[in-house]
C-alpha positions, 0 to 999 in steps of 0.5 A, spaced: 179 307 840 174 302 838 171 307 833 177 308 829 177 300 829 170 300 827 172 305 821 178 301 819 173 295 818 168 299 815 173 302 810 176 295 808 169 292 807 168 297 802 174 296 799 173 289 798 166 290 796 168 295 790 173 290 788 168 285 787 164 289 783 169 291 779 170 283 778 163 282 777 163 287 771 169 284 768 167 277 768 160 279 766 162 283 760 158 289 763 159 296 762 167 298 762 165 305 765 162 301 771 168 297 772 173 303 772 168 307 777 169 301 782 176 301 781 177 308 782 173 308 788 177 302 791 183 306 790 180 312 793 178 308 799 185 305 800 188 312 800 183 315 805 184 308 809 192 309 809 191 317 811 186 315 816 191 310 819 197 315 819 193 320 822 190 315 828 198 313 829 200 320 829 195 322 834 196 316 838 189 313 837 192 307 834 198 304 838 203 298 835 204 292 838 209 287 838 208 281 834 213 276 837 211 275 844 218 273 846 220 281 844 216 283 850 220 282 857 217 277 861 212 278 867 216 278 874 215 271 876 
């Protein structure tokens, strides 16, 4: 399970890097093709991340958990 979490974090960092690269190209007035390529990479990485999360959930590698601590039955006292 730690491998899946690490992979998710790496993909998220790559998405942020790609978005930052596109922002840099936009603000510097650089090559618009580089900006489009960076945004295309961001979209592709986002789709891959979504598919990975769905696959990991369907195979049981990732389990959802309660956000509200009160939603889980309290331990026996």
